[in-house]
N, C-alpha and C positions, 0 to 999 in steps of 0.2 A: 414498147409502139416504136422502134428505130426505124429511122427513114419516113415516119409518116408526120402528115402537119400535125399539130397540136397548139391545143390553145392551153395557156400555164394561169394559174388564179389563185392569187396569194395577196391579202389584207383586201382592198378593197380596188384591186388590180386584173386587169385582165390582159395579158402578152399573147395578140396571134400570130403562129410564127408564119399563117400562110399569106397573112395581110399586111407584114411587116409593121403591125400596128400596135400603139397602149393605150390600153384605155383605163381612165383612172375616176372612180365613182362616176361612171356611167359617161363618160364627157374623151374623147379621142383627144391623147396629146401626142404633140408632132416629135420626133425622135430623131436623131440622125441614122441614120442606115448602121454605120460602123459601131458607134452605139448599142442599137439594139443587136446585135450580131453578139458582142458583146454579155450581155442581158441574159440570148437565150444560152449561151455556153454554159453563165451560172447558173440558169435554172435546170437545165439537163443536169446536172448536178452541184448538189443542195448539199449542202454540211462539207462539202468538199475541197479541199484547198487547191487553188487552179492557178500555178504559179506564171507569173507573168510573161514569160519567154513564150510559154504554151497558146497565151490569148494573142499575143502578139502574130505570131505565125498562124495561129486558126483565125486571125478574121483582116492581117494588113497581109499576108504572105509573103511575097519576095521585095514587098513592097518595103524601099528604104525609109524607114520611121524610128523616132526613137522613145523609150518609156513614158513620156510626154505627152504621147497619142493616146493612150492609153490611160494614162493621168486624167487628160479632158474627159475621154469618153466615161471613166466611171464616176466622175466627178459631174457630168452632167446627166448619169442617171441618177445619184444622190440628187441632184437638186430637182430632178421631175419625180422623182417618188418622196419626198419630203425626208429625206434619210437623215443622219447627222455623221461624218466618218470618227467625231469621237465617241459617240455613245451610237454604236449603228445596232439601226433594227433588222437592217436586208442585207448592205453588201459591209461587209467586214476587210476591213488592210490587215493583210501580216507582214509588215515593213520589209521592205526590200525583199521580199519573196511573191508573195501575189494577192489573190483576193478571194473569199468565200462568201457562200451566198447561205444567209441564218433563218431566213424563214421558212416555213413551212409552206409547201407550194400542193397543188394537185393540179392536174395534167391529163386531160383529155383531149381524143379527138376532136378534127374541128369540121363539123359536121356538113356544110359549107362547101369543102371541099369534097365530100361523099356525094351530096346534093346535086354538084357539077358535073358527076361521073353518069349520072341516071339522066335515063331519057335522051341522050344525044342522039342513038339512032333510032330509039323506038322498040327494042329491041326487049327491053324492059320494064315496060307496059302493059299489063294486064288485058289480054282480050275481054276477058267473062265480064271484068271491071268495066270495061268501056259498053259491052252491051248491054248489062242491068242497067247501066246509068240512061240508057237511050230511051229503055223501056220503061224507066221513070218517069222519062220526059212526057210520056202519053198522058193526055187528060181524058179522064171519062167522062162518059155523060152527066152523072152521078155529082162529080165535084165541080162541077158547072152553076150546081142550082143550089150553092151553098147560101145561105142566108144574109141578110144586107150588114150584120153583126160583126158576120167574120171578117167581110171585106173592108170593114171600118176596125177592124183589129188590125187587118193585114197593112192599113194602112197607117195608121199610126204607127206602128213598128217600122215602117219605112221610115216616116218623116222623122221618129226620134233618131232612127242610125243617121238619116242624113244630118239632123242636126248635130250629132255628135261626132259625126265626120268633120263637119265644117267648124265645130267649134275648137275639134284637133289641129286640123292645118293652119284654125288662124292665131292657135295660141301657141302652137308647137315654136319647139326652138330653132333657130334657124342654123345652118351649120355656119362654125365659125369663120369670118374671115383670114386669109391666110397670103404668103408669101410665096407668086407661083416661078417669079424669073426676078434674075439680077442682069442690070446692062452699066458698063461701066462707060462713065459721060469723059472723064477726062483720067489724063496719063501722067502727070507731072510729078506724080506721087506726092507734092507739097500738100501742107494741112492749111487748112482750111476753115472760115466758119460758115457758115449759109446761113443768112437771114429770112429771104422766101423767094418767092416768085410770082409773077406775072402771066403766068399761061404760055409764052413763049419764052423766058429767058429765068435763070435763075440769076439773085443779086448775091453775093458772097465779100468777104474781107478777107483776107489773106498778107503776107509777110514775111519778112526772114524770122526765122524760129526766135521767139523772147524778144522783139527790134520794134522798134518805133520809129517811123511812121507805119500803119498799115495801108496797104492801098484795097481800093474799095473796086470792084470788077461784077462781070456778065457774062453767061458761059449760055449759049443755046441749050432747050431742055433734050434738043436730041444730040447733044456733048459737043464736044470742038475744045477747041482753045482761049482759054478763059481773054478776055479783053478788060484791058484798065477803064472805068468810069473816072474821068474830073471831079475832082472835090477840092476847091479853093476856100480853104477857111481863112479868118484871120490869123494875121502871122506866129502872134503866138499862142496860134494852139496845134495841138498833129492830131491825127485820127488814131484812135485804138480800136474800134472794131466799127461794123453795121449792126444795128440792132433789129430793126424790122424794114419793112419796106409797105408800102400801101397796095393793095389787090390788084389798082391798075398799072402801077410799077413808076408811076410820076414823084412819089414823093421817098424819100431815104430817110430813116433813122438814124443819125450818125453821133458818135459818142467820142467826145476828145481828151484829152490832158493839157494842162497850160506846159508846154515846151522846158523841159530842163529843170524841171519842181513834181514831176507828179503830182500836181494840183487837179483835181478831178472830180467827178466826171463830168464834161458838160454836155448837154442834150440839143441836138443841132437837128430842124428841118430842112432838108435838101433837097430841092427842084431837080430830079434827073434830069430835063432838059434845061437847058440857061443856068443852073446850077446856083439858083438863088437859094440865098439863107435866111431862116428864123432860128432866133436862140428861143429854143424852150429851158425852163425849169432844169435844175441840176438834178439827174439821175440819171444811173445804172441801167435798169432794167425799164422796158417801154414796148410800147405795141399799139400801132393804128387802129382803129376800130374798122369794120368794114365798109362804109360807105367813105372813110377817108377826114371827117371832118372832126375826130376826138383824139385824143391821146393818153394811154391808162400809162401812168407810169409809178415806180417805187420812190416816195421821198425819203427825206431825214425820218428818224424815230420812227421805220417801220409803217408807213400812212400808205395808202394808196389813194391817187391822185389824178384826177380829170384835168384835162385842157385843152383849149381848141387846137388847132392844127396849125392855126396862124400865132399861137402863143397868149392867147388872149383867154383871160376867165377861166383861172385853174383855181379848180377848188376842192376840198377834201374828199375823197369817197367814203373811206373808213380807214380805221387804225386797226391791223391784222396783225402787228406785231413781227413784222418783214415780212416780203414777197417779194421774189424772180421769177423769170421767164414768163411774163405775163402773156397772155392769149385771149380775144374775143373768140364768141359763138358765131356761127355767119350769119345769125339776125340781129347780133350787136345785144342780145339782152343778159349775158352772161360775161364772166370774167376769171378765166380761172387761174392761176399761179402755182408754184413753188412756196412751201414755209417747212421747216424743220425737216426736211427729207420726205416729206409728203407734196399730194395734190391738193386744193381747195380750190373752194369756188365761192364767189359771189354776184349776185344782180349786179346788173351796170347805173342801178341805182342804190347801190347801197346798203341791201337787205341781203338775210337769207344766208351768212357766212358760216358753213362747213366744209369739213373735212369730205372729200369727192367719194372714196371706197374706205370707208374705216377698221371694214371686217375683214378688209384684205392682208392678210398675214404674212407678205413678203418682206423682207430683210434689208431689201437693196434702198440704194436713192431715187425715189423719183423724182421726176423734173421734165420740165419741158417740151408739154405736150401742146398739139394744136390740132382742131378740127377739120376731118376732111370737109368739102364746098356743102353737101348735101348734108352735114351735120349728123348723120349717122356715125360716125367713128371719130373717137378721139384717141388720137396715137399719141405715144409717150416714151421714152426712156426711164430702163431701171437699170439702175448705175449699182453691181456690187461692188462691197469693199470701202472702205471710209478714205480713201487717198487713191483712189483710180479714178483718175479725171481723163484718161483719154479715151472715151466712148463705155456705148452698154448696150444693152440690148434693146430692142424696140417689141413694146406692147401695142395694144388696141382694146379701148375699152367700148365695148359693142351697144350703144345707144338705138339702135334702130327700133321701131314703136309700132304697134297694130292695135286693131280695135280689143284684143282680148290679149295680146303681149306685152310684158315691160321688157324695159332694158335689162340685160344680164348686171349680174352685181359683182361678177368675175371678169377680168380682163384675159384677152387672150395672147399668146402670146409668139408672136411674128418673129423672131429671128433668133438662133441659134448657133452655136459654132467658135469660131475663135476669131473673126472677124467682128472686129467694135464700132458701131455705128456713135454718130452722130446725133444731135437733136433734127427729127423729122420737119420735112417741112411737105406737105401734103401738094402733091398736085391737081391743077384744077379742073383736069378729068374726073377725079373722084376716082382713077385706076392707077396712080401713080403716087411712091411714098420717094420723094430724093434725101439721101441722106448722105453725108460723108465714111466709108468703110473704112476703117486704118485696120492696118495689118502689124502688128506690134512685134518688134524685135529689135535690139540694143546687141551691141558688141563691147564688151568690159575691156578698158584702156586706159593705159598708164603713162603716164609723161616722163617724158625722157628730159630732166635738167640740161644734159649735156648737148643732146642734138637738137633741143626746143620742139622735140613734135611729141605728139602721143603714137603710141603703139600697142595693139591686140595684147590683152593679159588674159593668160589661164587661155590662151586659142581662139579669145576671142569670141569665151562666150555671152550669150544672152544673159547678164543674172548681172546684179546691185546689190550692195550693203554687205560688200567682202570687208571679213573684219578676221583675226589672226590669233592663234593661240600666243601665248607668250615668247613662248619659246621658237618660234616662228616654223614652226613642224607642219602646222595643219591652217586650213583655211574653211571659213564656213560663207557661204553666199545666199542668197535671194532669186530665183529663177526669174527670168520677166520674160513675158507677164502674168504666169501662173501664178509665184508669189507663193514658191515652195522653200523651204529650207532643206541645203544639203552639205556635208560636211565630210571636203576631200584633202588630199596632200596637199602641201605646199606647191607644189607645180601642176594642181587639177588634176593629178593619176587619183585612182581608185573613189569615185564619188561615193554616197551611200546619204541617198534621201532620207529627209528627219522628220517631214511632215508631211499630211496629205491633204486632200480637200476635203472638204470648204474653206478649212482657217487660210486664212490668206496673213503671211509673214512679211513683217516690217522691222526693221532696227535691231539687227540680232547682234549678239556680244558676247564671245567668248569669254569666261571665268578666268580666272588671274590660274588658276590650277591648268586649264584648259578640260575638266571634266565635265564640262555643262554648258549650255549656249540659253542665253536669257533672249527674251524675243517678245514681238507686242503681236498680237492676234486679231487683225481691224474688219473679220468677216460678216462682222456685226455692226454699221457706223454706233448704231447707237449703245452700245458696249463694247470698247476696247478693253480689252483686258490683258494682261502679262503673265507670260507663260516660261517654263524653265524646261530642258530636255536633254540627255543626258547626249554627250559628243559622239559617245559612240550607237545610240539608236534607241531608242525605246520610247516608252507614253509620255506627253507632253504634259506636265501640271499647273493646275497657277497655283499664281506666285504670292500677292499681292491680295491683303484680304479684303473681303468683299465690300465690308465699312467703307474702302476708301474711294467707292465710285469708277467713275473710268479712269483708266490710268495712262499713261503716254510715253515715251523714250526713258527704258529705266538704264541704266549702266552700275556696273560695279562699282565698289571701293577696290583700292589698291590688292587689300587683303583678301578679299572677298569673301567678308565675312559681311557686309552690308549690301544695301541696292538701294541706287537713288530714283526717284522718278518723278514725275509731275501730273498731278490729275485732273489732266486735261482741258482745253478751253473749254469744253460744254459743261464742265462744274461750273459754279457759282462761284466760288472761293479757289478756283485753282495757284495753286501754289506748288513750288519744292520739297518735299519728303523724302523722309530715310527711313528705310527697314532693317533693323537688327534682323539677321537672320537666326542668332543664337537665342535669340529673346523675342524673335516676331513681335518688339515693340517698335509702333510707326512716330516719328515728331518728324516737325517742318523744319526744315531751315529757317534763321531768323531774317526777315524781311523781303521773303521770297514770294509777299505776295502778287499773281498777275504773271508772274514767272514762268517757263516754262523751255521743255528740250535743255535738259540739265545733261552736263560732260562730264564727273570727276578725272581730275588731271590725274595722271600715271603714280606723280611723287604723294601723292594723295592730304597734296595742300589746297586747291583750289576746287571749285567747282562753276564750272560758266553757264551761262542759260540765258534767255533770249526773251527778250517782253517787245511789246508796241508793236502789235500784227509783224514778226521777225524783223524789225528794223534795227532794234538794238540791241548791243551786248554786252553785257555786266559778269563779273566775275567777285565771286564771294570765297575772301580768302579765312580759314579757319582759326588762322593763327589772330586774327585781330578782328575776327566775328565781324566785319564790315563789308559790303558788294561793292565794289568799283565804279565810278563814273561812268554811265553807260557811254559805250562806243556806237556812232551811230553811220549805216551806210544801208542806203533801200535796198531792199530785197536781200538782205541779208538771209543763210539760213546751212543747215548740215556744218557747225561747227564740231571742228574735229581736233585734239589733242598732239602734237608732235609726241615723239617716245621720250625727249628729256623734259619735258613741260615746259620748257620756255618758250612754244609760239599754239597760236590756236590759229588753225586754217579754216576758212569757210567759203560759200560760194557766196556770189552779187548776180542773182540772174535776174533782174527787175527789170521790163522791158523800159521802165525810168529812169535807171541809175545804168551804172558804167558795169560791165558782166564781166565775170574771168571768175578766176581762183585768188582770193586774197591770204594773206596771213598779218596776224600783230603778235605782238611780245605782249608776256602775259605783263609785264609792268607800264602796258600800256603805249602812247605814241602812234605814228599813222602807218598806218594801211599798207602793206608792199602786195605789191601784184605780183604772185606769181606765174600766170602765166594768160592771156586776152582768148577769152569764149564769145569775141563779136561774131565769128563767123564760124562757130562749132554747132553740130547739130546734139543738142543736149538733149535726157532725154532720163526717165526714172519715176521717183515717187514725187508729187509735185511738179511732175516734166522734169525734173534734174534728180540727180544723187552727186555727192564728192565723199569720200574715203581717202585714206594714206595708206601705203603698203607698211612693211615692217621696217623700211629705209625712207622711210616719211615721203614717197611718191604719190604726189595724187594720183588718186585714181577717179575714170569718169564713168557713164554710158553714155556709147555714141547710139544717136537714132541711126536703124538701118532697114526701118521696115519702109511704108507704103501708105499714104493717103489720099484718096480718091471720090471724086461725086459717082455716085449709084442710083438709078433708077429701077427701082424692086418694084414689081408687077403687086396690085393688089388688087385680090379677088372675094368677093363676096358674094354669097347665092341668097 
């Protein structure tokens, strides 16, 4: 059947070669053309190992692309097919070689390709059949004298057919909504936080990366230059961000902090014209009702409250155990919000609290939804990975109703591909979605103490988490933003890929003997796990026993016989624990309750850890069996030991504190600033990352990607 258009069938999936479409369980699934071409090659060669170079040449030709393009295409196919790279059902990865299709495939000629050819010129139509059809249409006198009951039966049959056709038409599934065009509205490349639109303007906040105060601004829905909106708060406060806008654009909900203290957040209702202020209850998340008269907000203790726009009449709506990213329905009857990485709903009177799509088995973090103005679609964000805070894919829950038609229970994916999208803002025309499209790319950089400048490291590759073997011959790193693990020579030559999607690798650590690399897989946010992989390549193996629950930040003891880790903030009793690799016994470090991010010193005497929302650093001394008095600095994160165990380096990346790279002696004292990063565009995990090379020179990831506002054209039929 070579050269013919085929339909490939496997499991509950059909791949239509002629139409370049994928049908799964009867529903058409959008797929990128390049990824579909990769799938066709695999389907035409089942059970055969296809080398990566062959796939790259066949799909991308002479285009200058890297293996990352193929890796992303295979990862997209796995996500669409529900496949697992660790236990593959469809696509098997042969590390550093290629891919193999595993599942049995049926291939048949596409009948639509044949029928298209028939009747085009009229030559293939049988003249005899035309003649017989014409003679059959002649009505004889005898047939005209049929009894009335015959005509009644014929009429009843016709009526039933019409009723059935009408019921089918009214109850049939509607074509899913889709994005048909992307229009770039801004071209400054700066990161922004979109808050809302009044139909003429898009309202947003932006500022220097990780710096306060932010600036409130607006840009036309047709695009252009962002214009600042003057917002004057009392002198003691500074603007953090714009959280919502009233439907007519007359009122802005602004969150602020007390200057130089980090105390907050305070919520303000600011009139766009005139700048008058109304102080509302303290809140981080808030939303204005469709009529502009009320504000729903999250109060302390995980409660949702309502207050009038002038700040009066505050009353509790419900205790929900934590709520973020609130949104009102267009009729004001329902409030939706995110909680525990899922979407929830409650009426505006405080009743009928429930999860929105409980049966949807998507492991992504769901949040930040809003309705289109007609209430037919609820558009939201689905973010993969536990710490990927730089955007996600956009989805829509189709809530169009009819007399016999119920809303769809399964969301529809609107976007796919390398661009990551911020929380969506539906336009007033019902045909547009505004979102910030971010292209993630970093440049690995090393700080030179002599020149006091950062220089590209390892050729300036887009990677983070660099960790070095003890002898300094090898380096392991995590590609950004793909989050795959690589190992290379010290100068970056001869790179070898060690993991594949859907794994999302964080915090790799070379074993002391250089034979293995320890890392965290955060592809499933609710079930973060620790793995061990041979540094020469091989299958990653789970390391920490299942009964320890969710784990994080694993690290080696200097002798390589033990692993220190924390049980994660998701655990009700998170603490620092140590796994003995010889006995497989797990012990808890005394006095470590509430601590996380442990780092074992190279000399083996100390463990450094963080507490209180990454603001305090404390050190455990194995000789004294005591923790030191905590060192406090706003936004403290990514602690790393110097090679001689005398210093701990860390980043202070909070918007409310001094921003830079610091170090402090293990014996305590005042922190020394190594380099000021206030003018540095930092990126990576949690929008930052810090490491050290074998000479204790700081390594960071500089942001060289772009972020701009786009208008996405939404089509629904």
